[in-house]
N, C-alpha and C positions, 0 to 999 in steps of 0.2 A: 907665422908667429905674430901675435899682437904685441906691440911695444907701447907702453904707456908714455904719453908725452905731456901729461899735466900732473900737477900735484894733487893727490886725492884730498877730498874734503874731510877734515877731521870730524869724526862722528860726534865727539864731545861738543863741537861748535853747533851742530844741528840739534842735538838733544837739548842743549841749553835753551835754544829758541823754542823747540817743540814742547819742552817742559813748561815753559811759560804759557804757551798756547793752551795746553791742557788745563792750566790753572785758571784761565780766563773765565770759564763758566762760574767759578766760585765767587766772582765779584758780586753775586746776588746778595751776599752778606753785607754789602756796602750800599744797599738800597739801589740795585740796578734798575734799569729801565730799557726795555728793548725797543729801540726806535725813538724818534723824536716825539715830543709831546703833541697830542692832538686834542681837538675839542671833544668834550664828552658827547657821545651820540645821544639822540633823543631817547632811544630805547636800548640801553646797553645789554649785551648778551654775555653770559658767564658760563664757565665750564668747571665742573668738579668731577675728577676721575678718582674712583676708589676701588681698592682691591683688598681682599683678605687672602693671605698667601697659602692657606692650608686646605683649600677646597671648600665646597659646600655639598652636603649630602644631597645627591640629585633626587632621591625618592621623596624628599620633603620639599623640594623646590619646583620641579617641572610639573606643569599642569598636564593632564592626560588628554585634554581637548584643546583645539586651537581656536583662534578667532576672538571675537569680542565677548562671546559667552563661555569662555573657558572656566572650568571648575577650579575652585580654590584649592590651595595646598597648605599644609601647616605653616610654612614660612611665609607664603604670600598672603595668607589670612592675617598675619600680623600687620601687613601693610594695606589691609582692605580699604581703609578710609581714603587711600590715595590711588585706588584702582583706576580711576578715570584719568590719573596723571602719570601713569607708567605703562611701559610696554615690556613684556617678558619675551625673551628669546630662548629657543632651544634648537639643537642641531647646528650650532655655530662653533667655529674654532679659528685659530690663526694659521693659515697654510705654512707648513714648514717649521713651525715652532714646536720644539720637542724638549726633552731633558727633564721631565718631571718638575722637581722643585726649581731647577734652573730656569724654567720657562717664565718665572715671575719677572725676570729681567726684560722680557719681551711683551709684557701685557699691554703697554701703551705704545710700543714701537713696532710690533709685528715682525721684528727681525728674526729670520729663521736660523736654525742650527745652534740653539742655546746649549746643546749637549756637547758641542765640539770644543776642543781645547783652543782652537783658533778663532772662536766666536768673537765678533766685534759688533757691538750694538750700534743702532742708528738713532736718529732723533725721535723723541717721543711726541705723541699727539699734542700734549699740553704745551710743549715748547713751540710748536708750529703755530698754535693758536696765540700764545703769548707774543710771538713775533709780530702778529697782526694787531692785537687789541691791547697788549700790555702797556703801550705807551701812554695811556690815559690815566694810569694809576701809579701810586707810589711804588707798589711791588708788582712787577710784570707777572710774576707767578710766585706761588708758595708751594713748597714741597714738604709735606707733613707726614707723620707716621707715629706708630706706637710699637713697643717691643723692639727686639734686636733683629736687624736685617737690612735689606736694601730699600731704596726708594723707587718711585715709579718714573721719575723725571730724568731724561737723558739729553745731553746737548747734541748739536749736529755732528760733533766729532766723536760721539759715542761715549762720552764721559758722564758718569752718574753725578747728578746734582745732590749735594748733601741734604739730608732730611732732618728737619727740626722735630724733635720728639718731646720737648718740654713745653707743656701748656703755659707755664709761668714765663719762660723766655719768649714764647710766641706773643703773649699778651703785652709784654714790655716792648717788643719789636713793633707791634701794631699801634699801641695806644699810649705808651709812656714817653713823654717828651724828653728829648736829650738835653743835657745841660749845655750852656754856652761853650764850655771847654770841650765837651764831646763833639759838638758841631764843628768847632774849629779844627779839632783833630781829624774829623772826617774829611774836611776840605783839604787838609794837608795830605792825607792818604790818597785822596783822589788826584791831587796834583802830582804826587810821587808816581802814581800809576800811569798818569798821562806822560810823564817823563820817560818811564820805562817803555811805554809803547812807542814813543818817538825814537828811542834807541833801537827797538826792534825793527822799526821801519827802515832805519839805516842799515841794520844787519841784513834785512831782506833784500835791499837793493844791491848790496855787495854780493850776496850769495847768488842772486839771480844771474849775475854776469859770469859766474864761474861754474855753474852746474849744467847737467845734461837737460835735454828737453823734458824727459820724464820727471826729473827732480824739480824743474820749473813748474810743472803742473801741481806737484805737491806743495811747493812754496806758494803758489797762487791760492791754494786752499788755506794755507797758513795766513796769508795776507787778508783773506776774507774774514778770518777769525779776529785778526787785529782790528780791522775796520769796524766789526760789530762791537768789539770791546770799547772802541772809542766812542761809539754811539751811547753805550751804556754809561760810560763815565760822564759824558756831557749831560745825559738825562739825570744821573744821580745827583750831580751838583745842583740841579734845579730843584730837587726835593729837600735839600739839607735844611733850609730855613722855612719850609712850609709846615705849619703846625699840624700835628697828628690829630685825628678825630677824637672827640670826647665821648666816652661811653659811661653809662651808669653801672654797668656790670663790674663787680670787684675783680681784682686780680685773682686767678685761681692759685691754690696752693701747689707747691712743687710735688711731683709724684713721689709718694712715700711707699706705696705698695705696687710694684710693677705687675703683680698678679691680679690686681683688681681690674679686670678687663672692662666691665660695664662703666665703672667710674671714670677710668682713664679715657675710654672711648667717648663718653659724654662730654668730658672737659674739652677735648679736641673738637668735637662737633659743635659745641657752643661757640667756640672761637671761630670756627669756619663760618658759621652763620653771621657772626659780628663782622668778620673781615669782608664778607660779601655785602652785608647791609650798609657798611660805611664806605663801600666802594674803595677799600684799601687795595684790593686786587680783584681781578675778574677770572683768574685761572688758578686752580688749586688741585693738587693731587694728595691723596691720603692712602697710605699703605698700612694695613693692620698686619704686622709681622708677629703672628701669634705662636710661632713654632715652639718656643721653649717656655711659654707661659703656662702656669698651673692656675687657672682662674677659680680658685677655691672659694671666692666670695659668692659664686653662683651656687645655689643650693643643689646638692647632689653631685657636685664636681670635685674630684680630688686627684685627677690625673693630668699629666702634661698633654697639651693639645696634639703635638706631633705623634705621641704614642697612640693616642685615641684614633687618629686618622688611619692607622694601620689596624683597623678593627676586625678584619677577616669576617665581617658580617655577624660577629658575636652580639646578640641582642643587648646585653648590658652595656657593652662598650659603645655601641651605636647610640643608645639612649643617653649616655653621658655626653657624647659629642653633640648630639642634637640639642641638649640644654645650652651648650656654649653658643651654638649657631643661632638658636632662637634669641639669646640675649643680644647677639650682634644685630639681628634684625629688629629687635625692639629699639635699639639705639638709632638705627637707620630710620625707623618710623618717627622717632622724636625729632630727628633732623629735618625730615620732610615736612613734618607738622609745623616746625618753627619757620621754615622758609615759606610755607603756604600762608602762614598768618602774618608774615611781614609784607607790608604793602610798599610799592614804589611806583609813583605816578599812575595810580589806579590799577596796577597789576601786582600780582603776588611775586615775590622774589623767586618762588619755585617756577613760575611761568618763564622767567628770564634766565634760569639756571639749568643747563643740561647736566644731569647727574648720571654718570655711568657707574654702575656698581656690579662687581662680579669677582671672579677668581680665575687664576691661571690654570687650574686643573679641573677637568671634568670629574675625575675620581682620584682623590689623594691616596686612597687605599691601593690603587693600581698604578699611581703616578701617570695616569693618562691625561693627555692634553686635548682630547677630543670632547665634544659636547659640553662646552664650558657653560656653567650657569651664569647668566648675565641679564641685567635689566637696565632700562633707561627710564629716568623720570624727568618730568619738567622740560624746560628748554624751548617751549613753543612748538612741540610736535603733536601730531594727532595720536593720542594714546588710548588706553583702555582695551588692549588686545594682547594676545599671545601669538607671536610670529613663530610658527613651528616649521623648521627646515629638516632636511634629511639627516637622520642621526647616524647613517652609515657613510654618507658622502656629504660632509658638512659644508655649510655655506660660509663664506669668508666673513668673519667678524670685522675684519679690516674695512669692509665696505661701509659698516656703520661709522667708522672713523671718517670716511669721506663725507658722509651725511653731516656729521658733527662739524667738520671743517666748514662746509658750505653754510650751515646754520649760523656759525660764528662770523660769517662774512669773509671767509678766506676763499680766494679763487683757487680751487683745486678740483681736479677730476680724478685724482688718484692719491693714495697714501700707502706706502709699504706695498703689501700684496693686494690692497684694495684698488679696484679699477672702475668702480661704479658706486653709486649711492646704494643704501640698504633697500633691498626689495621689500615692498609692503609698508615702509615707514615714510610717512608724508609730513610735511610741515603744516602747522595749523594756519 
């Protein structure tokens, strides 16, 4: 018989501390900064990860031929002026990622088992990059989106980072100078949070002496989160009195019609370009959560996107969904054009920005997570090709994430299920 000889740790005590730990990633709203400030590199690299969460009709995306001489498709023809600056992938997926719509949680993490009730996410690609390069900018990363749904960015503890969906609030955050009173209030909040962290450190030391070895491992993870938060607070204080960049672009109006997909997409894309151009951040994610949108401003569209994705191969339904997706690719074309035309030290902003665009489902109609439509633009890679992999036995898309990490200067030879760089993709 086992006889307890110590007082059990009150669950409320640990949850109080753990709850604060889970809230730490949300300090991004207070101008966080991952790591200490560093000198701006001569050739800054940037990352933009984008996903549309209701699939992309594969028959209008995937080329039938591979290599540099691949034949165009209806969707890729919209981007034809950027053909030399992008690579198209087929036969790729994220190993172990399932769950249909739930797989959107894993698009940038590669965490398997999204369909399980016990699923716990892992850190997203953008946050690993931000940990390395985010210290040079006011905002280590920006998590953006439109529509109702989740975002793409997840902390190391598997917590989702809140998504900004208002172009007006984003503009104000990036370019509108805070008042003296607001700056003072921000400093006070940072000081209060620093005091809170000091208190947590004291709690940690007390708990460490009274728990089991297994619990000490968990507390060590907690302590790591506290130390990272301390770095963010210190860096945030450094940006409070630094003037924000001045831009000539006027503030966008607040969204008045959530169903106007092209207009709302364009507003966010314009701000993404400005955020990168002003070096306000070097890491951005954007999730187009179009599930419940009825994009009726697109001619010929009158139905909710989610309903259309379950088209059952009905020609009229497929045609309506195609109009929506073509509108999304036209906005992507505009973003790529704007980045290509923006010059920085003799290079285009597109050359310095790796843009991942795709979707979490290869077929929204079947809720399949195989054969994901994905492309990569810019970022200093050798492009102008279609990398075609086995559509029956898919190649790990997570290997592309390893390539992106290395291109961003992160020393990594694996990420999630990725254990090598992307085969056939080379740096320029």
